[in-house]
N, C-alpha and C positions, 0 to 999 in steps of 0.2 A: 588267074585266079579271081574268081568273083568276089566283088567288095561286099562285106557284111552289112546286111541291112538293119536299121534300128528295130527293136523288138515289136513295135506297134506295126511298122510295115511288113514284118515276117507273119505276124499274126494274121493281117488282112489277106496275104497271098495264100496263107494256108487255108483260111476259110473260104476262098474262092476255088479251092481244089487245085491250084497250080503247082506243079512239082517244084521243090525247093533243092538247091545244091546240097550235096553233102557236106557235114562240116569238115574243114581241113586241119587234120591233126598237126601239120607243120606250122599252121597259123596259131592254133592253141598253144602249141609249145612255145612259139616265139613270144606271144604276149605273156605266158607266164614266167619265161626266162626273163623277158624285159622289165619285170616288176622287180627283180632282184638287184641290188646295188652292185655296180661294177667295182673292181678294186682300184685303188688309187695309184696311179703311175707317176713316176718322178722323173720321166724322160726330160732332161734338160735341153732347152734350146736357148741359143744365145740371146742376151737381152741387149736392145738397141734403144738409141735415143729417138723417141718417135715425135719429135716437136714438143717437147714438155712445156717450154715457156709459152708456147702458143695456146696450149689447151688448158693448162691448169692456172688458176689464179690463188696465191695463197692469201688465206685470211687470217688465221690465227692459230696459236698452239692449243691443242686439246689435252695432250698429256704426254708424259715420257716415261721410259723404263730403263732397264740397264743396257739394252742394246741399241735402243733407237727411241723415236718420238713420233707421236701422232699429231697432224696438222689438219685444220679444217681448210679444204680447198673448194674452189667452185670450178666444175668442169664445164668450159666454156663451149664445148662441142655438143654436149648433150643439155646443158642448162641446168645442173643441179649441184647441190653440195655434196661432196664426199670426203670421207676420212682418208688421208694418206699417211701410210707409215714409212719412215725413212730411217736408215741406219744412222746413228750419231757419228759425228765427225771424229775421225781417229779410230774408230771400231771397224768401220766397213772395208778397211784394208786387210783385215784377217780374213784368210780364206775360209776357215772354219765357221766364223760367224756370218760371213756373206752366204755361204752354202745354207746354213740354218735358216737365214732369212729367206732365202729364195724357196726352201722346202715349205716354210710356213706358208707362203703365198700359194704354192701349188696345191699343198694339201687342204687348206682352207677354201681355195677355189673350187676343188673337186668334190668336196662334200657338200652337194647340194642339199640343204636341209633348212627348214624355217628357223632353227635355232642356230645355225652356223651363218655368220656374217658373210655374204656374198662378196667375192672379189671382182673388180671390175678391170683392173688393168695391172700390168706389171712390166717394169722397165727401169731405164737408168736416167737419173736426173741430171741437170746441168753441172752438178758437181760431181759427176761420176760415181755417185752413190745410188744403190738400188732402192727402188720404192715399188709400193703397190697400194692400190687405192681399193676402197671398199665402201660399203654403204655406211653412211653416217647415222649413228645410232643416238637415240634420246632416252633419257631415263637415268637410272641409278645402279651402281653395282650392288650385288648382294651384300659386300662388305660395307658400303655406305649405310644400306638399310639397317643391317644388324648393329652398326654403331649408333644409329639414330634410335633403335629400339633399346639398346643399353642406356642410353640418356634419358629414356622414356618421353623422347620428344613427341609431342601431341600429334603432329602431321604424319610422322612415321607409324605410331601405334595406330592412328585411325585408317591408314591406307594400306598397311601390311600386316594382316591378322595372320595367325598361323595356317589357316585354310589357303590363304592366297600364296604363302611362302611354299607350302607343301605341294600345291598345285604347279608352281614354277618349278620345284625340285623334280617333280614327275617329269616336266617337259625336258629338264636337263638329262635326266636318266635316258629318256627315248632318244634324244640327239646322241648321246654317247654310245647307245645301243646300235644306231645307225652308223656312227665311225667305226666302231668295232667290227661291224659286218663288212666293212670295206677294208678292214685290216689296219686300222689306226688306232693307236692309243694316244690319249691326249698328254698324260704324264704330268701336268701341271694344274689340275684343278683346285681352285680354292675360291673363296667368295668374291674376291676382287676380278677373278675372270669370267664371272657370270653377270650379265647385264640384263636388268629387269625394266622393260619399256612402260610408256606411259598407259598403253592400251593392251596390257597383258602379253607383250611380246616378251620372249626369254631367249637370250643369245649367250652362246659360249665363245669366249674370246681367247686369244693368245694361243695359237697353235704352234709357236715357236719351238716348243719341245716335243712335238708330236713325233712318235715312232711309228713308221710305216712297215708292215710285215714284208720281210724280204729285202728290205733296202738297207744299204750300209749307213752306219752313223758318221757324221762329219767328225773327224778327230780333232779335239782341241789343240791349238798351237800353244797354249798357256793357260794360266788361272787369272781371271780378272779380279778386280777388287771384291773380297769377300764381304758384301754388304750386309748378308744375313747375320754376321757377328755383331752388327750394331744393335742395340736393345730397341731402337726406334724403327728397325727396318726388319722386322721379323717376317714380313709377308712377302719379302722379295725372293725371287727364285735363285736358288744356289747354283752358280756357275761350276764347271769343272765336269769331271767323269760322271758324279752323281747328279743326275738331272731330276729337277723337282723342287717343291718348296717345303721345308722342314715344318712338321705340324701337319701336313697333309699327305705326305708320302707315305707309302705303305712300307712296312718292315723290310720287305724284300727289295724294295726300291732303293732304300737307305743302304742295304747291304750291297747293292751292285749285282744282284742276281737278275736272272732271266724274268721278264714280266710278261704278263698277259693281261686280259680285260679285268681280273680280278683286282689288279693294282688300281685302276681307276674307280672300281667299286669301294675300295677302301677310301679313297679320296672322297667320294660321293658319301660314304657314312660319316666321315669327319665333318663334312659340311652339314649333313643333316643333324648331327649332335649340336653343332653350333647354332642351327636354326631353332632348335627346341629348347636349349638351354642359355643362349646367348654368351656362352663361354667356349673357347677353343677346346678341342679333344685333348689335345697336348698343351699343357700350360706352357705359356711363353717362358723364355729363359735365354741362356747362351746357346750357340749353336750346337755344341756337342752334347750339351745336357737335353735339348729337345730331341736330338737323334738318338741318344741312349734311351730315353723315354719311349720313342717310338719302336725300337727294336725290342724292348722288353715288353710292349703290348699295353697300351692305355686302356684304363677302365672306362667303358662306354656307358655305364649304368647311371642314368641321369638321376634316377631317385636317390642315389647316394652322394652325387655331386652337387645337385641343385634341387632340394626339396621343394623350395618355395615356387619353383615352376610348375610343379603339378604336371609332369609329363606322363601322357597316357602309356600304360604298360605295353601296349602292342607296338608303339613307336620305339619305346626303349628296347625292345627284343629286336626290332628291325636295325637300330643302330648298333647294337651288340654283334649281331651276327655280319653286318657289312663290314665293321671294323676287327673283326677276328684277326688274331695274330697271324695264324696259318691261312693261306689262300684257300686251302681245301674247305675250311670251315665258313667261307663267305658265300654270299650268294654268286652263283656261277656266272651271271652276266647282269648288265645294268638293266636289261629289259626284266629280269626276275625281281629286282630290286624295285623297278617301277611298278610290277604288278602288286608287289607287297604293300606300296603306298597306296595303289589304287584300291585294294580290298580294304584298306583302313579308311580311305577317304569315302568309299561306298557306304560302309558301315557307319561312318561320322555323318554323311549326309543323311542316311536314314535315322540316326539319332537325332540329328538336329531337326529333322521333319517331325519326328514323333514329339520333340521337345516343343516344337512350334504349336502342334495340334493340342499337346497337354495344356500349353498355356491358354489357348483359346478356350478349353473346356473348364480350366481353372478360373479364368475370368468370368465365364459365365456362371459358375458356381459359385463365385463370391458374390454376384450381383443376387443370385437366387437365395443365398443365405441372408443378405441384408433385408431382402423383402420378407423371407420367412420368419425374421426375428421382429419385423415391425408392421407387416401389412395384416389386411384382414383375411388373408386366405393363406396361412402358415403351412396348412398341409400340402397344397399344391405346390408351393414354392419349395418346400423342404424335399418334397419328392423329386422335383427338378434338380435340385442341389445335389441330391444323392446320385441321381443318374450322371450329372456332369462330372461329379468328383469320382465316380467309378471309371469313367471314360479317361479322366485325366490321370488318375493313378495307374491305370492299367497301360497308358503309353509311357509314363515316367512315374515309378513308384517313389522316386525321391523329390518330386516337384514341391518345392517350398511353398509356392501359393496354394496349390490343392491340399497340402497338409494343414496350411494355416485355417483355410476355410473350413476343412473337416473338424478340426478341434473347436473352432468358433461354433459351428454347427451343434456339436456334442455338448459343449460346455455352457454356452450362453442360453439363457431362458427366453423364450419368443414373449412378446408383449400381450398377446392373446393366447389363450389355451385352445388348441384344435378340439374338435368334437370328440374324436377318438381318445385324445389324451383326457379329455374332460370325464369321459365315461370311465376310464382306468383309474383317474384321480378319485372320483366318487366311489368307486368299488373299493379303492385302498383306505378311504376314510371310513367306509362301512366296516371293513375288516378291522380297522383300529377301534372303532366303537364297540365292536363286539369283544375286542380284547379288553377294552375299559371295564366292560361289565365284570370281568373276573376280578377287577380290583375294588369293585363296589362294596362287596362284604368285608373287606379290611377297613374301608372308610366307615362303616357302621360299627365297627367294633369300638369307635370312639364313643358312639351313642350308648353302647352297653356300659362303659366305664362311668357314664353319667346316671343311666336309670337304674341298673341292679343294684348298686350300692345304696341308693336312697331307701331301699326297704330297711337298711340297717338304722337310718336316722328316724324311720317312723313316719308313715304317710298320712298327712292330715285330710287330703282331697283325693279319695280314691278314683272319683270320675276323671279328675284331671290327670292322675297317673295313668289311667287305663288309655285316655285319649293320647297321651304322649306315647306310650307302648303301641298303640295302634297305628300312629302315624309312622313310627319307625319301621313296623313291620310292613306298612302299606309302601314305605320307600324301597325295601328289600324286595318285595314282590314286583315292583315297578321294574327294578333293575334286572331281575331275572326275566321278567316278560320282554324288556328291551334286547336282552341278548338273543332272543328268538324271532326278532323281527328283521325283515330286509332293510328296512330304515330305521335304525335304532335310536336316531337323533331325537325325534320328538318324545319318545317314552323315556329317553335319558333325562330330557328336560323336566318330564313329569316326576322323575325320582327327586330331582332337585326341588321342585315345588312341594313335594311331600317334606322334604328335609326342612325347607323354610317354614312351613307350618309347624313343624316339630319344635324349631327354635322360637317360633311365636309362642307356643304353649309353654315352653320352658321358663319364660319370664315370670311364672308363678313361683319358681323356686327361689331364685335371689334377685329377680326384678329384671326388667329389660336392659339394664345398664351394667350389670355385672354378669360375667362368664358368656352372656349371650353374644355381645359384640365379637368376642374372640372367636368363639365357636362359628359364627355367622361368616367371618373373616376367612377361617380355615376352610369352611365348606365351599364359599364362592371361589375361592383360589383354586381348589381342587377341580370345580367344575370348569373354571375358565381355563385350566391347563389342558383338560381332556375334552371338553365339549366342542359343540359347533360354533364357528365363529359368529354365525347369525343368531346364536342364543346368548350372546355376551350381554346385551342390554337387559334381557329378561332376567338373567342371572343376578346381575348387580341391582337391579331394581326390587327383585324379590328379597335380597338380602337386607336391603335397606328397609323395607316394609316389615319384615321380620322383627327388627328391633324397634323401628320408630312408631309402629301402629299401636302395638301394646301400651307404649309409653304415652302416646297422645290420649288413647282411650282412658288411661289412669287419670291422666290431667283433667279430662272432660267429666271424670267421675262416672264413667259407664262401667268401669272395672274396678275392683277393689285395689287400693294403693298398695304398692310394694315397699315405699319408703316413707319414713317420717323425717323431716328435716327440722332438728331441734338445735338452733344456734350453732355450736361448732360440732354438732353431731348429725350422723345420718343413721337412722335406725332401720334395718331391714326387718320387714314383717314376714312371718312364714305362713305361707298361703298353701304350699304343696307338701311340705314336710315339717318336722320339728328340728330345731337346732341344737341337739344335746352337745355338751362339752365332754371330752376333745374329740369325738367322732367327727363333728361338723368341720373343725379345722383339718383333720386328717384327710377327710373326704375332698375338702376344696383344694388342698396341696395336690392329692392325686389326680384330680380332674384338670388342675392347671398344667401340670407334667404332661399329661395325655394331650392337651391342646396344643402343646408345642411339638411334642414328638410325632404325633400322628401327622399333621400336614407336613411336617419336615420330611417324613418318610415318603409320603405320596409326591411331593414335589421333587425330591431327589430322585424318585423313580422316573418322573417325567424329564427331568434334565439329563439323566443317563441316557434315556431314550432318544431324546433330540441330539445329544453329544455323539451317540454312536451312528446316528443318521448323517449328522455333518462330517464326521470323520470318513464315513463311507464316500460321501459326495466329494470331499476334498481328494481323497486318494484317487478316485475316479478321474477327476479332472486332472490331478497331478500326471497320472499315468498317461493321460491322452495329450498332456503338453509335452511329454518326452518324444512325441512322434515327429515334432518339428524342432529345427535349430533355434537356439535361444533367441537369436534376432527376430525370427518369426513369433515365437512364444510371447515376445513382449506385447503384442497387439491384443492378445487374448487373455493375458494375466491380470 
């Protein structure tokens, strides 16, 4: 038979046109069959003393169990440290224990898998007790790891995250699938029989209760001390006809029924539940109580048992199916359970990657938001922030950082107004100014209260009265004209100037110090509430001038006086109208009331408008803050 060539060599020969030998079907069949695991055989050969004392040097005790102990020894022949398992004194004389011990060595030695500890030697020690040596392991058992996580030990929490434990659990499933393919059931899977190495190694320990397909079980000669009954020893293997550890045995295993791979699947499900919840699937207790709970079928829904652990629903479903009471409802094999875990981890890895990318986009968005709220180019940074936020929220819709940045971007006001926003803001102001024009006629109704009733008092200076009416009509026309301009602000200011002149003329009625100050304050307040901020100084100055200029002109003698000061009296001189009694008093009362009511209505309208706008802005910001958790909302509130 021609030896197969490497692919690159075969390709070279074919390229040269040299005929190649036909593939050998027998060779292909042999290679395929050789990839399948062979069955474990328990053909016993007599054990003999092979120079134990010369080869092995005892170093120290590593651990001990119900039937034997494990010691650290040095193999002088090879020059390495090994773990040696020996039967305990007084136990090795029992034939069933001796047979089970030898079975464990042969089963473990023939399961050549990275997660099964390799066996190096099997023989008889100097005390006539059986021993076998195996690879010395370094690390911690899963039971020790879980206990450290229960204590919230910082070292264990840092080293053994859920992903690492699930990855190790998947390796255990694969190793069990390998053993099942070779006809071996472990029957004693539990956290203390799983070793996690320092460099990611995972090993399944203690194959002493393994069942080999087609091989007879060693019949027990008696029952050892039932250590499981002790409250502190719940995790010990129960000896006797029922093989396994209560709390991890499947219901059919407790009942002594025929077992298949699904019994180990149940134990795997119980271990997975403990990894996820840090609690045993079957609560600890007396032996019979634990067995009864197992037979009834424990509830593996982690969300009901430990809500604070926040177990993903996919993993909870895997636990429930793996620990189903009926074997028919469980995963058919350990490999199928492994595939379910891998599907979750694949999705979790993808989710983790998406969250990582989302965090990067969110960090970039937060940087852009900070620049948009404080830099000289808010529009560009705001656009970049929106792009980054869109990418972050597309990858992780619940990303707290992205939501926080989004709310901050929408709620907080930038230091400078972007050009586009400035244009819209000015357009909104123009629309507001046009709306104000519709309120001007109401303001001028106050003037009507002052002017038209003057006819009933009797007009002394028709020219002054006509000038007053003309200024009022000029103000109305200016307001009407402003309402039709694209930029109504300047014309609106002109309206106020007409009003200020009218106030200056009105001093001829009761003088510049009576009624005129109140009307000037009301008019100035109204224009300050609705007018442009840039016109405020002009409005205030014009109001002061309307009152002060006539008074100063009267003091200078350029205008006829309005007052005579006679000792304890002030005499008001009638320059515009007569002062008939009681009409003058009634007129004065009416105009004073109008001076109060008119500005009050105008300012109340302004306050209602501002209040409605503030309420809308508050509700807008409040709804935006609901997008993020309270802890993130504090940043922007």
